[in-house]
C-alpha positions, 0 to 999 in steps of 0.5 A: 234360668230364673229364680223361683218365687214362694207363694203360699195359697190356703183351700179346704179340703172339701173345696179341693176334692170336690173341685178337681175330683168332680166327674159324671153328668149333671142329672137334676131329674129328681132329688139325687145324692148329687145335690150338695144340700141333700148331703148337707146334715142338719148341725143337731143330727150332725152333733147327736151323732158323735155324742154317741159315738163313745169315749174313743171318739174324738169329734171336729178334729180340726187338721192342716198339712203344708206342701211344698210344689214346684210348679211352672217358675213358682215353688208353691205353698198349698195349706190344705186344711179342715175338720174331720167329723170324728177320729175314732182311737181303735182297740188293739184287736184292730188292724190299724191303730186309727180310723177317720170317720166322716158323716154324711146326711143324705135323703135317699134310701141307703139300700140304693147307695152300694158305695160311697160317693167319690168326693165324701171318699176322697175328702176323709182320704185327705184327713187320714193322709194327713193325720197318718203323717203327722202322727207316724201311722203306716197304716190308717183307715177310714170309714164313711157314715151315712145317715138317712135324714128322715129315717136317722138309719145309717150305713157305713163304708170301712176301708183301710190305706197304707201310708205309702199310698195315700202319699201318691194320691194325694201329692197326684191330687194337689199337683193337679190343683196347683195349675189353678192356684198359680194361675189365680196368684198371678192374675191377683199380681196382674190385676192389683198392679193394674188398679193401683195405676188407674185413678177416677176415670171423671172429673168429680162431680158435685159431692161425687168425691163425698161418696167414693171416699165414704164407700172406700171408708165403709169397706175399710171399716167393715161397715154397711154404708147406705147412699141416697143420692139423686140421678145423675150423680153417677152411683155405680161408678162412686161404688164401683171404683172405691171398691175395685181400689181397696180389692187393689189393696188386699182388702177385698176377695170378690165384688158382688154387684146385685141388681133387680133387673137386667137393665140394671145389670148392663150399667154394671157391666159397662161401668166395668167396662170403662175401667177396663179400658182405663187399663185396669185388669179385671174378670167380670162375669155376669151370671144370666138365668138358666132359662135364659143361656140354656141350649135347649128349648126347653130346660131338662138337665137330664143326660138321657135328653141333653148331650151336653149334660152327660159327661158335663163335670168330666170336662167342664175344667178345661173349659174354664180353664180356657175361658179364664186364660182368654178372656178378661169381661166374661159376657153371656156370648164368651160363655155360650161360645166356650161352652160349645166349644167344650161341650158343657153346660153354660149356665153352671160352667157361667156359676163355676166361673165365678169362683176365679172372676173379681166381681159377679154381676147378678141378681139378688137372688144368688146372694140372698134367696135360700133357694137360690143362693150362691152356695159355693161361697155362702153354704158354710155361713163363713165371713169372707172378704165379700163386697155386696153392692146393693144397686137401687136397693129399695127393690131389696125390701120387697123381694126379700119379704118374697124370699122369705115368706112361703106359701102352699095352695091346697088344689095343688095337692090334688093336682099332683095326686091325680098325676101320679095315680098309678105311681107310688101308693104311699106318695099318694096317701101322703098327699091325700093327708096333707089335703085333708089337714088343708081342707080340715083348715079351709072349713075352719078359716074365714075368707081371710083370717090369721092363724097361729098353730099348723103343726098338724100341717107341718108334721104331714108335710114332713112326712110328704117329703120323706115319701117324695125323696124316696121316691124320685130317687127310683122314678122314670120320666113321666108326663107333667112331672115339672108340675110334680116338682114345683109342688116338691120343691114348694114344700120344701120351701115351706118346711125350711121357712117354717123351721126359720120362722120367729116373731116376724113372721104371721101366718095366714090363710086365704084364697086365690082369684079362682077360689083356691085355699092357700096357706101363707108363712108371710115374712113381715120384716127382712131384716133379720135374714138379709142381717144373716146372709150379709154376715158372710161378707165385709162390707154391704154398700145399699144405693138407691136415688129414692132410699126415703125415708133412709131410717126406714131402709136402714132397718128393713135392710138389716142396718145397724144404729153405728152403720154409715149412710151418706145423702149426696147432694145434686149437682144439677142446676135447678134453673133446667127443671120445673116441679109442680104439683097440681092442687085441683086434682086426685086420684083417691078412689072416691074420686075417680070420676068423669071430672077428675078423667077430664081435669087429668087429660087437660094437664096431660095435653098441656104440659105435652103440647107446650113444647114438642118433644118425648114424654112419659105418663106415670099410671097407678095401675093399667085400668086408669092408664086404659080409662085415660087412654080410652076418654082422651078419644072424646076430648076433640077440642084437644088435639091430641091427633098432633100427638102419638100415644103409645101404651106399656102392656101387661108382660112384655117381651124383651123385644116389645120393651126395646122397641117401646124405649127406641121410638122415643127418638131425638128431636122428634117431629111431634110429641110422643107420650108414653103411657106407663105403670108406676112400678113397672117396667119403665119406671126405673132403669131406663136411660133416655137422656137429653131430649129423648125425654122431657117431660114425666107426669106423675098421675097420683101418689102410687099408694097400693090398692088395699088388699088383704096381705097390705092391710096385714101389714098396716097392722103389725106395724102399727102395733110395733111402730105406730106407723102402719099407714106408712110402712104398708102403703105411703113409703112404697106408694112414694118410693114408685113416685120418686123413681118414675120422676127420676126418668126424666134428669138423668144427666147434667144437660138434661131439661125437663118438666115433672108434674104431680098429679094429686093434691095429696101432694101438698100434704106434709107426710108427703113432702117430707119424703120428698128429696132435698132438689125437688125443694122449691117446687111450683104449686099449679092449677089448670088455670095457669099450668100453661104460663108456668109451662110457657115460662120455663121454655121460654126462660132466658139463658 
């Protein structure tokens, strides 16, 4: 018989009961009591209730219990801890000395709540057992205090238990959890041992060892790190490897690898697979969006429509344990396979699996978006040993501004009112009230106007949400319900953002292209919001090939003065690339004419005819791209007929994207030219190595079009930083340029041309944003571009 080992595990009361005792269906047809966000009572309301409970009521009582559980060949010391909302010391007339109180806020009408919700009751029963055991009370009472979030009306459920009853119930509960705790401990031992035995899987490139060390030290010291590293340095392996090493040493509990695009998630997944192939035991999962992984044609999480939704929570824990004990690299296909085997929802199962994985690869939304973030990790706003690896971090600025902004369109209220015309009269009245307020604002405002006070609208929206919540508790499915729910969620998000608004926001009204009136809460600077999210982890590593100027990105992405920054020098041989700037062409709006178009076409021809190969041309917009493409047909003297031109189209499907890239084959017999748009799907994240791409032409500096919103940013940052144009236009445009140019130099074996078509690239303000490896560069005109290209391609070894 093997000697038993004693292991210690801590878990909160809430997490314990919500994991082991969950049961029933998935049902998101309305905002029901299963919604965990609806269960979270606002802290102010919570404290308000506790304060009025009297002197015999102790609020926020911390409790902890250590219990020994023999399981398999291990003696588990499970420490269950939490904080009871209240301990009520009863009078002598009461049946028991003590009542443990648990307060829960819900949106539903309390009239429909006939009994306490199971996991809530289990939570307070845990506290009751701990308290009764430690205070030697043979009998103890519990109370569930439910409060309606809008009306503040309350409803109570009381029950009394003997210590013997609670002891039997509690021991059964923790024994069920022991299986999971023991598995997790054994896996961590196996994982950490394997991590210790693996070294960096490649010979270090120039600057790469410094990068790896910088990531490791930042994690150890609990700092944020901003990395500007050229393409080809190996940013992904250089950030993943030291983070995994820190995990093996016990510094990191979980790694979140965050990306903006699907293709970069694939790169991350391949990097973790490489480490697994080298001998590291890692459980890695990539979160797939619900729309992509749902097994139904239309996403409807309703037990009446989806058989997997019915009883999902009764089966999902078995499905998770089956998957975890048999697989390490947990792909979308594996999640779908095990979900089918156990007849559960693959999306919800995948989210649950993240709790037990070492690394979660996912979109930015799952950490930063207030509507989508993974509540199982971040809802408590508690700092944990998480590390956030943020790939292509330049994308996060605009994405974060979007996440923390909110917008409502007046016409949406009328549309929903028509859909619900035979439903709730009260709800129709609230919709009409909101529409009337928006109509009043519309009459008072200009085409575009920054405003200060929307208190009247907010009050009407709050009343609408309250009526909406009550309606959705009992509403059956009806036609166009998706449209109704979209407005419901938009209003909720608007109110949430309004509550969090500070001086980093502006409120404005304007019109959609269809002349629909709208009001927007615009996040001008996302730093404070991002900082609150990043505070939930130990360290954050921001990395990109284009974090210039790095101080701008540090400021926008919540960096502090004492956070670290690294600029990694390129390992690429400068003799293998030609960077040229055309001084005799302009893409300014005032200079867009046939003469300039002719120059651009001649440059494209010269580059793509200088050597047979694959080329990408990046344009500032689809319309500009189409204009050049249409004009090329007029140039009979330029032999474009010997070249193939393919165009990026707007809203391409995954299959169309793949087909576009697959057209760029190795060793082409004729030059192939891809016309693309800067900032689009082909301007970053694609990997056309060696002769699959030998040249990139950038048409213009990528400056965004002037519009009301951009001008709002310009004015805001002109007042705040005296650099309005830079913040609103220049940095955004040059980032697109740098990303587009980065497509051509991917590996040490690559060789290629980068041509910048616009005389503005010669200005100091633009060249200050050039990466170091762009110096020196050539300045060319149409008269000498042919010779310049000839000399580059025909240079001696």
